[in-house]
C-alpha positions in Angstrom: -84.0 70.7 133.8 -84.6 68.3 137.0 -86.6 65.8 135.0 -85.5 63.5 132.2 -87.2 62.8 128.9 -88.8 59.8 130.0 -90.2 61.6 133.0 -91.5 64.5 131.2 -93.3 62.2 128.8 -94.8 60.4 132.0 -96.1 63.6 133.4 -97.9 64.3 130.2 -99.3 60.7 130.2 -100.4 61.0 133.6 -102.0 64.6 132.9 -104.2 63.0 130.3 -105.2 60.0 132.7 -106.2 62.5 135.4 -108.1 64.8 133.1 -110.4 61.8 131.8 -110.8 60.6 135.3 -111.9 64.3 136.6 -114.0 65.0 133.4 -116.0 61.6 134.3 -116.8 63.2 137.6 -114.2 61.2 139.8 -112.0 62.4 142.3 -108.6 60.5 142.4 -107.3 60.4 145.7 -103.4 60.8 145.1 -103.0 63.7 147.5 -105.7 62.1 150.1 -104.1 63.4 153.8 -101.7 65.7 152.1 -101.5 69.6 152.7 -99.9 71.6 150.1 -98.7 75.2 150.6 -98.8 77.8 147.7 -96.5 80.6 148.4 -97.2 83.6 146.1 -95.0 86.6 145.9 -96.6 87.5 142.2 -100.3 87.7 142.2 -102.0 85.5 139.6 -105.3 84.3 138.0 -104.7 81.1 136.5 -101.9 79.4 138.3 -103.5 80.2 141.7 -106.8 79.2 140.6 -105.6 76.0 138.7 -103.3 74.5 141.4 -105.9 75.3 144.4 -108.5 73.4 142.2 -106.1 70.6 141.3 -105.2 70.0 144.8 -108.6 69.9 146.0 -109.7 67.6 142.9 -106.7 65.4 144.0 -108.3 65.0 147.7 -105.6 67.3 149.1 -105.9 70.4 151.3 -104.4 73.6 149.7 -103.0 76.7 152.2 -102.6 80.0 150.0 -99.9 82.0 151.5 -99.5 85.4 149.9 -96.3 87.0 150.7 -97.7 90.0 151.8 -99.4 88.4 154.8 -96.1 86.4 156.0 -92.9 87.6 157.7 -91.1 87.4 154.3 -92.8 90.8 153.9 -90.9 91.9 156.8 -87.7 90.9 156.0 -87.3 87.4 157.3 -84.8 85.4 155.2 -86.2 82.8 152.9 -84.4 80.0 154.4 -86.0 80.5 157.9 -89.7 80.6 156.4 -88.8 77.5 154.2 -87.6 75.6 157.3 -90.7 76.1 158.9 -92.8 75.3 155.9 -90.8 72.0 155.7 -92.4 70.9 159.2 -95.8 72.2 158.3 -96.7 71.0 154.6 -95.8 68.1 152.3 -95.5 69.8 149.4 -94.8 73.5 148.1 -96.1 75.5 145.1 -94.0 78.7 144.5 -94.8 82.0 142.4 -91.9 84.2 142.9 -89.7 86.9 141.7 -86.3 85.4 141.8 -85.1 82.3 140.8 -82.8 82.0 143.7 -85.7 82.0 146.1 -86.7 78.6 144.5 -83.5 77.2 145.2 -83.5 78.5 148.8 -87.0 77.0 149.1 -85.6 73.7 148.0 -82.5 73.7 150.0 -84.2 74.4 153.3 -87.3 73.0 153.4 -86.8 69.6 152.3 -90.2 69.4 150.3 -90.8 68.9 146.5 -91.1 72.4 145.5 -93.2 73.2 142.3 -92.2 76.5 140.5 -95.4 78.1 139.7 -93.2 80.9 137.7 -90.3 82.9 138.6 -88.1 85.5 136.4 -86.0 82.5 134.7 -88.8 79.7 133.9 -92.4 78.8 134.2 -92.0 75.1 133.8 -95.9 74.1 134.6 -97.1 76.6 131.8 -94.8 74.4 129.5 -96.1 71.2 130.6 -99.8 72.7 130.0 -98.6 73.9 126.7 -97.2 70.6 125.2 -100.2 68.8 126.7 -102.6 71.1 125.1 -100.6 70.5 121.4 -100.6 66.7 122.1 -104.7 67.1 122.6 -104.8 68.9 119.3 -102.0 67.6 117.2 -102.4 64.0 118.5 -98.4 63.9 118.2 -95.7 66.1 119.3 -92.2 64.6 117.8 -91.5 66.6 114.6 -94.0 69.1 115.1 -93.1 73.1 114.8 -93.7 75.7 117.1 -92.9 79.3 116.3 -92.6 81.6 119.3 -92.9 85.2 118.7 -91.7 87.6 121.2 -89.7 88.4 124.4 -87.6 85.5 125.3 -88.5 85.4 128.7 -89.4 82.7 131.4 -92.1 81.2 129.1 -89.9 81.1 126.4 -87.2 79.5 128.5 -89.3 76.6 129.7 -90.9 75.9 126.2 -87.2 75.5 124.9 -86.9 72.7 127.3 -90.2 71.2 126.9 -89.8 71.2 123.0 -86.5 69.3 123.2 -87.7 66.5 125.5 -90.7 66.0 123.3 -88.8 65.9 119.8 -90.5 69.1 118.5 -88.8 71.9 116.5 -88.9 75.3 118.0 -88.2 78.6 116.2 -87.8 81.9 118.4 -88.6 85.0 116.8 -87.6 87.9 119.2 -85.8 91.4 118.4 -82.4 92.0 119.5 -81.6 92.0 123.1 -84.4 89.9 124.2 -82.8 86.5 123.9 -83.9 83.4 125.9 -81.7 82.7 128.8 -78.1 81.0 127.7 -78.3 78.5 130.4 -81.6 77.2 129.1 -80.9 77.4 125.4 -77.9 75.4 126.0 -79.5 72.7 128.3 -82.4 72.5 125.6 -79.8 72.1 122.8 -78.3 69.0 124.7 -81.6 67.4 125.2 -82.6 68.1 121.5 -79.4 65.9 120.4 -81.2 62.9 121.7 -84.6 63.5 120.8 -84.3 64.8 117.2 -85.9 68.4 118.1 -84.1 71.4 116.7 -83.8 75.0 117.9 -83.6 78.4 116.0 -83.5 81.9 117.4 -84.0 84.5 114.6 -85.2 88.0 114.5 -87.6 87.3 111.8 -91.0 86.4 112.8 -92.2 85.7 109.1 -89.5 83.3 108.9 -90.2 81.4 112.2 -93.9 81.1 111.3 -93.4 79.4 108.0 -94.9 76.1 108.0 -95.4 76.2 111.8 -97.8 73.9 113.5 -98.2 76.4 116.4 -98.0 80.0 116.7 -97.3 80.7 120.4 -96.8 84.3 122.1 -96.8 86.0 125.4 -97.4 89.6 126.8 -94.3 91.9 125.8 -94.5 93.5 129.3 -94.2 91.1 132.1 -95.5 91.9 135.8 -92.9 94.2 137.3 -91.5 95.5 134.1 -93.8 98.6 133.9 -90.9 101.0 133.7 -89.7 99.8 130.4 -93.3 99.5 128.8 -92.5 102.4 126.2 -89.3 100.9 125.2 -90.7 97.4 124.7 -93.9 98.8 122.8 -91.2 100.2 120.4 -88.9 97.1 120.4 -91.2 94.7 119.7 -93.2 96.2 116.7 -93.6 93.9 114.0 -93.7 90.7 116.3 -97.3 90.5 116.6 -99.5 87.4 115.8 -102.1 88.5 113.2 -103.9 87.2 110.3 -100.9 87.9 108.0 -98.7 85.6 110.3 -100.9 82.7 110.3 -101.2 82.9 106.6 -97.6 81.9 106.6 -98.1 79.1 109.0 -99.5 75.4 108.1 -103.2 75.5 107.2 -104.5 73.8 110.5 -102.1 76.0 112.5 -103.1 76.5 116.2 -102.6 79.8 117.9 -101.6 79.8 121.7 -101.0 82.4 124.5 -100.3 81.6 127.9 -102.6 84.8 129.2 -103.2 87.7 130.0 -103.2 88.5 126.6 -103.5 92.4 125.6 -105.3 92.3 122.4 -103.7 94.2 119.5 -100.3 94.4 120.9 -98.7 90.8 120.7 -101.9 89.4 119.3 -104.9 90.8 117.8 -108.5 90.2 118.9 -109.1 88.2 115.6 -106.2 85.8 115.9 -107.1 85.5 119.9 -110.9 84.7 119.2 -110.4 83.1 115.7 -110.9 79.6 114.5 -107.2 78.9 114.8 -107.0 79.6 118.5 -106.7 76.8 121.2 -106.0 79.7 123.9 -108.9 78.6 125.9 -108.4 75.1 125.8 -104.9 75.8 126.9 -106.1 78.1 129.8 -108.3 75.1 130.9 -105.6 72.4 130.9 -103.3 74.5 133.3 -105.7 73.1 135.9 -104.9 69.4 134.4 -101.4 70.0 133.8 -100.9 71.0 137.6 -102.8 67.6 138.3 -100.1 65.8 136.4 -97.1 67.7 138.1 -98.7 67.4 141.6 -99.3 63.5 141.1 -95.7 63.1 139.8 -93.8 64.9 142.5 -96.4 64.4 145.7 -98.8 61.4 144.6 
């Protein structure tokens, strides 16, 4: 929500340029002399590894700060920590539980704060995803993405990303698992200017018809263990499998933001099969991190 459609397009373009340079063995110095903090309340594999690698590849310094090692764990207000970070660092990547923490970090640190995930959104994942689609399909406008599963933070950010890029998105979720109304309204507003369309349904087979991309995420997000049994019941029928792939376009690409729980939200065959671009998508998290870091801190 904090960037325009033109800026979104510029980030994707810059991501492609930086990936090409890094693949050639070059080390762009866009973060030379800069120190970027990585505040992580939630543990991570890909977000941590991708951002830390990206900062180093762009000639910056990364400082990893798990919240368990900070006074935040003992109850220090976020605003007090943020004020200090503003004096110590040039930028901040934050992976937190609550969106309000992101907002407090922005308000009191005075830094560019990159949201590495919160309960509301996962914007850097969406940029990675759209960049991967651009690589695989060559163009974005007019393509159809079918998102099958929970209307969660990943889904919220994909709504905005697809709207910015002129892609059509069809979200198939069980009743009661809707994407956030604020994100849906903002995406709908953006879509009016880009030609994108947004559809919310309970029917995964309807969503999958002629889709260029089938996308899913875990049904049980981190911290939702108490809801596991209910979600396993509610999400029956919302699995990406060979049947759903057969309803999509012949050259459909299957995507998953990982970690994947095989035979739940996606089958082993779908994840490892010829339609899967999941591993390319996973690798691109590092290049998307480069694009985002360059845009805000370069």
